[in-house]
C-alpha positions in Angstrom: -85.1 -176.2 55.3 -82.1 -173.9 54.9 -80.2 -176.7 53.1 -83.1 -177.1 50.6 -83.1 -173.4 49.8 -79.4 -173.6 49.3 -79.8 -176.3 46.7 -82.2 -174.2 44.8 -79.7 -171.3 44.7 -76.9 -173.6 43.6 -79.2 -175.0 40.9 -80.0 -171.6 39.5 -76.3 -170.7 39.4 -75.5 -174.0 37.7 -78.3 -173.5 35.2 -76.9 -170.1 34.3 -73.5 -171.7 33.8 -75.0 -174.3 31.5 -76.5 -171.6 29.4 -73.2 -169.9 29.1 -71.1 -173.0 28.3 -73.6 -175.0 26.2 -73.5 -178.0 28.5 -71.8 -180.3 25.8 -68.7 -182.5 26.0 -66.8 -180.7 23.2 -63.1 -180.5 24.1 -63.2 -183.4 26.6 -60.0 -185.4 26.5 -57.3 -187.4 28.3 -54.0 -185.3 28.3 -50.6 -186.8 27.4 -49.9 -187.3 31.1 -53.1 -189.3 31.5 -55.2 -186.7 33.2 -58.8 -185.8 32.3 -59.7 -182.4 31.0 -63.0 -180.9 30.0 -66.5 -180.2 31.2 -69.6 -182.2 32.3 -73.1 -181.2 32.8 -76.1 -182.8 34.6 -79.7 -181.6 34.9 -82.9 -183.1 36.1 -84.5 -184.7 39.1 -84.6 -182.9 42.4 -84.4 -186.4 44.0 -80.9 -187.0 42.8 -79.6 -183.5 42.9 -78.2 -183.4 46.5 -76.2 -186.6 45.9 -75.1 -185.5 42.4 -73.6 -182.4 43.9 -71.5 -184.5 46.3 -70.4 -186.7 43.5 -69.5 -183.7 41.4 -67.4 -182.1 44.2 -65.4 -185.3 44.8 -64.9 -186.0 41.1 -63.6 -182.5 40.6 -61.2 -183.0 43.5 -59.9 -186.2 41.9 -59.8 -184.6 38.5 -58.9 -180.9 38.8 -59.0 -180.5 35.1 -62.7 -181.3 34.9 -65.5 -178.9 35.7 -68.9 -180.4 36.6 -72.2 -178.4 36.5 -75.3 -179.7 38.2 -78.7 -178.2 38.0 -82.2 -179.3 39.3 -85.4 -178.8 37.5 -87.3 -182.1 37.5 -86.8 -185.5 35.9 -88.8 -184.4 32.8 -86.4 -181.6 32.2 -83.4 -183.9 32.7 -84.7 -186.3 30.1 -85.5 -183.6 27.6 -82.1 -182.0 28.1 -80.0 -185.1 27.6 -82.0 -186.3 24.6 -81.5 -182.8 23.1 -77.8 -182.9 23.7 -77.9 -179.9 26.0 -76.3 -181.9 28.9 -74.2 -185.0 29.3 -76.4 -186.6 31.9 -80.1 -186.4 32.7 -80.9 -187.1 36.3 -84.1 -189.2 36.2 -86.0 -190.4 39.3 -88.2 -193.0 37.5 -87.8 -195.8 35.0 -86.7 -194.9 31.5 -89.7 -195.2 29.2 -89.5 -197.4 26.0 -90.2 -194.4 23.8 -87.3 -192.6 25.4 -85.1 -195.6 24.8 -86.1 -195.5 21.2 -84.7 -192.0 21.1 -81.4 -193.2 22.5 -81.9 -192.8 26.3 -79.7 -195.2 28.3 -80.3 -195.4 32.0 -77.5 -196.2 34.5 -78.9 -196.9 38.0 -77.0 -194.8 40.5 -78.8 -194.7 43.8 -82.1 -195.7 45.4 -84.5 -193.7 47.5 -88.3 -193.3 48.0 -91.2 -190.9 47.8 -93.1 -190.5 51.1 -96.4 -188.9 51.9 -95.9 -185.7 53.9 -98.1 -183.7 56.3 -97.7 -180.8 58.6 -96.3 -181.7 62.0 -98.6 -179.1 63.6 -101.8 -180.7 62.5 -104.2 -180.6 65.5 -104.8 -184.3 65.3 -101.2 -185.3 64.5 -101.1 -188.0 67.2 -104.1 -189.8 65.7 -102.7 -189.5 62.2 -99.4 -191.1 63.2 -101.1 -193.9 65.1 -103.5 -194.6 62.2 -101.3 -194.2 59.2 -102.3 -194.1 55.5 -103.1 -197.1 53.2 -102.5 -197.2 49.5 -106.3 -197.3 49.0 -106.9 -194.1 51.0 -104.0 -192.4 49.3 -105.5 -193.3 45.9 -108.9 -192.0 47.0 -107.3 -188.7 48.1 -105.2 -188.0 45.0 -106.9 -190.0 42.2 -110.6 -190.6 43.0 -111.1 -187.4 45.1 -113.8 -188.9 47.4 -111.7 -188.7 50.5 -111.9 -185.0 51.4 -111.7 -184.7 55.2 -109.4 -185.9 57.9 -112.4 -187.9 59.2 -112.6 -189.7 55.9 -108.9 -190.7 56.4 -109.2 -191.8 60.0 -112.7 -193.2 59.9 -114.1 -190.6 62.3 -116.6 -187.8 62.1 -113.9 -185.0 61.8 -115.1 -182.7 59.0 -111.9 -180.7 58.7 -111.0 -180.6 55.0 -107.7 -182.1 53.7 -105.6 -179.6 51.7 -104.2 -181.7 48.9 -100.9 -180.8 47.1 -99.1 -182.3 44.1 -96.3 -181.3 41.7 -96.7 -179.0 38.7 -93.5 -180.0 37.0 -92.9 -183.3 35.1 -91.0 -185.3 37.7 -90.1 -188.7 38.9 -91.5 -188.2 42.4 -95.1 -187.6 41.2 -94.8 -190.3 38.5 -93.5 -192.8 41.1 -96.1 -191.8 43.6 -98.9 -192.2 41.0 -97.5 -195.6 39.9 -98.2 -196.8 43.5 -101.9 -196.6 42.5 -101.4 -197.8 38.9 -101.8 -194.2 37.7 -99.9 -191.4 35.9 -98.7 -188.1 37.2 -101.4 -186.2 35.3 -104.0 -188.2 37.2 -103.0 -186.7 40.5 -105.3 -184.1 42.0 -104.5 -181.2 44.3 -102.9 -177.8 44.2 -99.9 -178.0 41.9 -96.6 -176.7 43.2 -93.2 -176.6 41.4 -90.3 -178.7 42.7 -89.6 -180.8 45.7 -88.5 -177.8 47.8 -91.7 -175.9 46.8 -93.9 -178.8 47.7 -92.2 -179.3 51.1 -92.6 -175.6 51.8 -96.3 -175.6 51.0 -96.9 -178.4 53.5 -94.8 -176.6 56.1 -97.1 -173.6 55.8 -100.4 -175.5 55.8 -101.4 -177.3 59.0 -104.1 -179.3 57.1 -101.8 -180.0 54.1 -100.9 -183.3 52.6 -98.4 -183.9 49.9 -95.4 -186.1 49.0 -91.7 -185.6 48.8 -88.5 -187.4 48.0 -86.9 -188.3 51.3 -84.0 -186.0 50.6 -86.4 -183.0 51.0 -88.4 -184.3 53.9 -85.3 -184.6 56.1 -82.5 -182.2 57.0 -79.4 -183.5 55.1 -77.0 -182.6 57.9 -78.8 -183.9 61.0 -81.0 -186.5 59.1 -83.9 -185.4 61.3 -87.2 -184.4 59.8 -87.3 -180.8 58.5 -89.1 -178.3 60.7 -92.9 -178.5 60.6 -92.8 -181.6 58.4 -93.9 -185.1 59.3 -94.1 -188.3 57.3 -97.6 -189.8 57.0 -96.6 -193.4 57.9 -97.7 -196.0 55.4 -99.9 -198.8 56.9 -98.5 -201.5 54.7 -100.4 -204.4 56.3 -103.6 -202.3 56.2 -104.8 -203.2 59.7 -105.8 -199.6 60.6 -102.8 -198.9 62.8 -99.0 -198.4 62.5 -97.2 -201.4 64.0 -93.7 -201.4 65.5 -92.3 -202.7 62.2 -93.8 -199.7 60.4 -92.4 -197.0 62.7 -89.2 -196.0 61.1 -89.8 -192.4 60.0 -88.2 -190.4 62.8 -84.7 -190.5 61.2 -83.7 -190.5 57.6 -81.2 -193.3 58.4 -84.1 -195.5 59.6 -86.1 -194.9 56.5 -83.2 -195.8 54.1 -82.7 -199.0 56.1 -86.3 -199.9 55.8 -86.2 -199.3 52.1 -83.1 -201.4 51.7 -84.8 -204.2 53.7 -88.0 -204.0 51.6 -90.2 -202.8 54.5 -91.3 -199.7 52.5 -93.5 -200.4 49.5 -92.1 -200.3 46.0 -93.2 -198.1 44.4 -92.8 -195.5 45.9 -89.3 -196.9 46.7 -87.4 -196.6 43.4 -84.0 -196.5 41.6 -82.5 -193.2 40.5 -80.8 -193.0 37.1 -78.1 -191.1 35.3 -79.3 -191.1 31.7 -77.1 -190.6 28.7 -78.0 -190.4 25.0 -76.5 -193.6 23.7 -73.8 -195.5 25.6 -71.1 -192.9 26.1 -67.7 -193.0 24.5 -66.4 -189.6 25.7 -63.6 -190.3 28.1 -64.7 -187.8 30.7 -68.3 -188.9 30.6 -67.3 -192.6 31.0 -64.9 -191.7 33.8 -67.6 -189.9 35.8 -70.0 -192.8 35.3 -67.4 -195.3 36.4 -66.7 -193.2 39.5 -70.4 -193.0 40.4 -70.8 -196.8 40.0 -67.7 -197.6 42.1 -66.2 -195.2 44.7 -69.1 -192.8 44.3 -71.5 -195.4 45.8 -69.7 -194.8 49.2 -71.3 -191.3 49.2 -74.8 -192.6 48.9 -75.5 -193.7 52.5 -73.9 -190.6 54.2 -76.1 -188.3 52.1 -79.2 -190.4 52.9 -79.5 -192.7 49.8 -79.1 -196.4 49.3 -76.4 -198.1 47.2 -77.3 -199.9 44.0 -77.0 -203.7 44.1 -73.7 -205.1 42.9 -75.6 -207.0 40.2 -76.9 -203.8 38.7 -73.6 -202.1 39.1 -71.7 -204.8 37.3 -74.3 -204.9 34.5 -73.8 -201.1 34.0 -70.0 -201.4 34.1 -70.1 -204.1 31.5 -72.2 -202.0 29.2 -69.6 -199.2 29.5 -66.7 -201.4 29.0 -68.1 -203.1 25.9 -68.6 -199.7 24.2 
């Protein structure tokens, strides 16, 4: 969990930097000797933040004349910021809506991950929970319908211990994607509302009867790829047979989850693409260079950080869009 808290601190520092520098691309250029010079700014989805930090670090090493600021605050903030011209890129962990496209939003798919149901690893009946799993129907009845209220309701037993339900308070791709699993919207999700991915993970870690959802980047330690302390994934019973089969047991390591997502063994949604969104197709040389980096060499960073590379078909389509501008 230390890594998660570090991300929040870095995000706060980066946000302060954005406020001081304006977060625009004014002054970006290619110098006479062909080197890039200027500033870039990204804000938005917690889901994409850890990977974006890695991209920013390497891009700055490759281009010492460019400064890149990255801040997290939710996909809704990222979209608002980029459409307002406050930042160059909005990090968005959901599809770009038609009404956003009408305002100029252009989404470039940059990585793939998933949202997973999370529970406290110290729940007294954790072994039964992991054996039974959760179906889409039960998840909907927990967060949307509200008629599944006890752990007995989840497992089909007489256990009357209440479920403590958590959701997100900020407009975010994780909640929207999770709700889309049931054909619903984020505002339809019930539960105690908590800000941010780190906040929701921390709430579940402190509540042995808690149930929530997180981007995989905040359920697992990004150094060891093991589950964060006191967190457990509520395995999804995709075939809805009342138990978790061998093919559904891939949650012990982040690497196994990303492999399952890549192979289509985890439901979509909540598996989803993550986007860097610009206002219009960019023409600024530094903005274009960063996007080209993300779509090419930057993809090599996805797997080590715990994400999945975008398909070559989607990458080529995005590169063609950039080249034709």
